[in-house]
C-alpha positions in Angstrom: 101.6 116.8 -13.2 104.9 114.6 -13.2 104.1 111.1 -12.5 106.5 111.0 -8.8 104.3 113.7 -7.6 101.5 112.0 -8.5 102.4 109.0 -6.8 103.4 110.7 -3.7 100.0 111.8 -3.8 98.4 108.8 -4.3 100.8 107.8 -0.9 98.6 110.1 1.0 95.8 109.1 -0.3 94.2 111.5 -1.6 91.6 110.5 -4.1 91.9 113.1 -6.7 95.1 111.7 -7.3 94.2 108.0 -7.1 91.6 108.7 -10.0 94.2 110.2 -11.8 96.6 107.7 -11.9 94.2 105.2 -12.7 93.2 107.0 -16.2 97.0 107.2 -16.8 97.7 103.2 -16.3 93.9 101.9 -17.2 94.5 101.5 -21.0 97.8 99.8 -20.4 96.6 97.8 -17.4 93.2 96.4 -18.8 95.1 95.4 -21.8 97.7 92.9 -20.0 94.3 91.5 -18.4 92.4 90.5 -21.5 95.8 89.1 -23.0 95.2 86.3 -20.6 91.7 86.4 -19.8 89.0 85.1 -22.6 86.1 86.9 -21.3 85.6 90.2 -20.9 84.0 90.2 -17.4 87.1 88.3 -16.0 89.5 90.6 -17.5 87.4 93.3 -16.0 87.1 91.7 -12.2 91.0 90.7 -12.4 91.5 94.5 -13.6 90.0 95.8 -10.5 91.6 93.4 -8.1 94.8 94.5 -9.6 94.2 98.3 -9.2 93.3 97.7 -5.6 96.2 95.9 -4.6 98.2 98.6 -6.6 96.7 100.9 -4.1 97.0 98.7 -1.0 100.8 98.2 -1.6 101.8 102.0 -3.1 103.3 102.7 0.0 106.2 100.0 -0.8 107.2 101.5 -4.4 110.4 103.4 -3.3 110.6 105.2 -6.4 113.4 102.8 -8.0 112.6 101.7 -11.4 109.9 102.2 -13.5 106.5 102.6 -12.0 104.4 101.3 -14.9 106.8 98.3 -14.5 105.4 97.6 -10.7 102.2 97.7 -12.1 102.4 95.8 -14.5 104.1 93.3 -12.4 101.2 93.4 -9.8 99.0 93.0 -12.8 100.6 90.3 -13.9 100.8 88.6 -10.9 97.5 89.2 -9.8 96.1 87.3 -13.2 98.5 84.6 -12.4 97.3 83.9 -9.2 93.5 83.8 -10.4 94.7 81.0 -12.8 96.9 79.2 -10.2 94.2 78.9 -8.0 91.6 77.8 -10.7 94.5 74.9 -11.3 94.1 75.7 -15.0 97.7 74.1 -15.6 98.7 70.1 -15.9 102.5 68.8 -14.3 104.5 67.5 -17.0 107.2 65.5 -16.5 110.4 67.8 -17.1 112.0 64.8 -19.2 109.3 64.3 -20.9 109.5 64.4 -24.8 107.0 66.8 -26.9 106.0 65.3 -30.0 104.0 68.3 -31.7 106.0 70.3 -34.2 105.1 73.2 -36.3 105.2 72.4 -40.2 105.7 75.5 -41.9 106.0 79.1 -40.1 103.0 81.0 -39.3 102.2 83.3 -41.9 99.8 86.2 -39.3 101.0 89.3 -41.4 97.7 88.3 -43.3 95.5 89.4 -40.1 95.0 92.1 -37.7 96.3 92.0 -33.9 92.4 91.7 -33.5 92.3 88.6 -35.3 95.5 87.5 -33.8 94.6 87.8 -30.2 90.9 86.5 -30.5 92.9 83.4 -32.1 95.4 83.5 -28.9 91.6 83.8 -26.6 90.6 80.0 -28.3 93.6 78.7 -26.9 92.6 76.6 -23.5 93.6 78.5 -20.9 96.8 76.4 -19.7 98.2 77.3 -23.2 96.8 80.4 -23.6 98.8 81.6 -20.0 101.8 80.4 -20.9 102.0 81.5 -25.0 101.0 85.0 -23.5 104.1 85.1 -20.9 106.7 83.7 -23.5 105.9 85.3 -26.4 103.9 88.9 -25.9 105.4 89.5 -22.2 109.0 88.0 -22.8 109.0 85.7 -19.3 111.5 82.6 -19.3 110.3 79.2 -18.9 111.7 79.3 -15.6 110.2 82.7 -14.8 106.7 81.2 -15.9 107.7 78.0 -14.1 108.0 80.0 -10.9 104.8 81.8 -11.2 102.7 79.5 -12.4 103.8 76.5 -9.7 104.8 74.1 -12.6 108.0 72.9 -14.0 109.6 74.1 -16.8 108.7 71.0 -19.0 105.3 72.1 -18.3 105.6 75.9 -19.3 107.8 74.2 -22.8 105.1 72.2 -23.2 102.3 74.4 -23.0 103.8 77.2 -25.1 104.4 74.1 -27.8 101.2 72.8 -27.9 100.0 76.6 -27.9 101.8 76.9 -31.3 100.2 73.7 -32.8 97.1 75.0 -32.3 97.5 78.7 -33.3 99.2 77.4 -36.7 96.6 74.6 -37.3 93.7 78.3 -36.6 95.8 80.1 -38.7 95.8 78.0 -41.7 92.0 77.1 -41.1 91.6 80.9 -41.3 94.0 81.1 -44.4 92.1 79.0 -46.4 89.0 80.6 -45.5 90.5 84.0 -47.2 92.1 82.1 -50.0 88.5 81.1 -50.7 87.3 84.7 -50.9 
């Protein structure tokens, strides 16, 4: 069945169409939730909440642009809303100097995608979210600041600190691999 037809049926609240759309989008949208959430249970909760929102707002989809992109945006906004509500961010003055620097480029090619995601999940939430938005989802610092209700400086600072922490973790794991 064509996606547009499936969406129209969902707009008419047809349960089979909703189930089919869920099956199509679930892996991708759950993956988004897992990128941002350290705990699987939280990712599952936010994933379900995102789908409820998608089905509630499906009438507002006007068949302009990608439906998948529209659903992804709702999912990301659901996750970000949760983290904003739970105040995982600290405000940093825009002109404050960030002194964390990367001493050397990260050599991540020795690790699997799952290992890299595990390292990202070990970051504190405020760093993990900004890192994921900037590096994995191509948000600009301005977009991150607006989405999270923080300053551009806070976004840049959190990204910088996330990179430093990831560098330390990669180097530590690399040393362990070199010893084996």
